[in-house]
N, C-alpha and C positions, 0 to 999 in steps of 0.2 A: 964324150959328147953324144953318145948314142941315145941317151935319154932326151937330149935336146932335139935330136932328129925325130925321134918318136913323138915328142911333143908337137913339133911342127906339123907332122902328118896328122896327128889327132886334131890339132887346131884347124887345119885346112878342111878336114872332114866335118868338123863341127860347124865351121863357117858355112859350108855348103848346105848342111842340114838346117842351119839357122835361117838361111835365105828361103829355103823351101817351107820351113815352119811359118815364117812370116806370111808367105803367100797363102798357106793353108788356113791360118787364123783369119786373115783378111777375107777369104772366100767363105768362111763359116763352115769349113769341112772338118767336123769334129773327129771323125775316125782317122783321117789322115794326120790331123794334129796330134792325136794320141800316139800314133805310130812313129811320128817324127820325134816327139819328146822321148819316147822309149828308146829310139835309135840313138839319140844324143847321149842319153844316160849310159847306154851299153857301150858306145864308142869310148866315152871318157873313162868309164870304169875299166874297160879292157886295156886301154893304154896305161892307165895308172897301175893296175894290178900287175901287168906284164913287167913294167919297169921296177915296181917294188919287189917283185920276186927275183928278177934276173940282174938288175942293176940298181941296188939299193941306194948307192951314193948319188945316182943320177936323177932321183925322184924330183928334187927341186927344179932341176933343169928341164925336166919334162913339163912341169907346170908352167915354167917361164916360157917355153916354146909354144905351148898350146895357147896361153893367154896372149902372147905377143901377136900370133897370127890372127886371133879373133879381134883384137883391138885395131891393129893396122889394117886388116882386111875390111873391117866395118867402116873405118874412116875412108878408105879408098872407094868402097862401094857407094858411100854417101856422097863423096865428091863427084863421082861419075854420074850419079843420079841427079845431083844439083845442076850439072851441065845440061842434062836432058830435061830439066824442069820438074823432076819428081822427088828430089831429096829434101831433107829438112833444111831450112834456112835459118 
C-alpha cells in the first residue's frame, strides 16, 4: 500500500497546485501559470516514476490514490465555496 500512500501525497500536492493554478489563470498571470503547470507535471511524473521503479506492482494504486484525492478534494472545495457564495451551483 506504499504506492497508494505516495499517490495520496501526490494528489494532495496536485490539488494544492491546481487551486493556485486556477487563481493564476483567473488573474491573467501567464508566467505563474506556466510555472504551476510545469510543477504539476513534474510532481505527477516524479511520483509515478518513483513508484514504477521501486514498487512496480503498486503503480495502479498510486494512480488511484492521486485521482481520489483530486476528485474528493475538488468536491469538498466546491461545497465549501458554495456555502460562501463563490462555488458552482
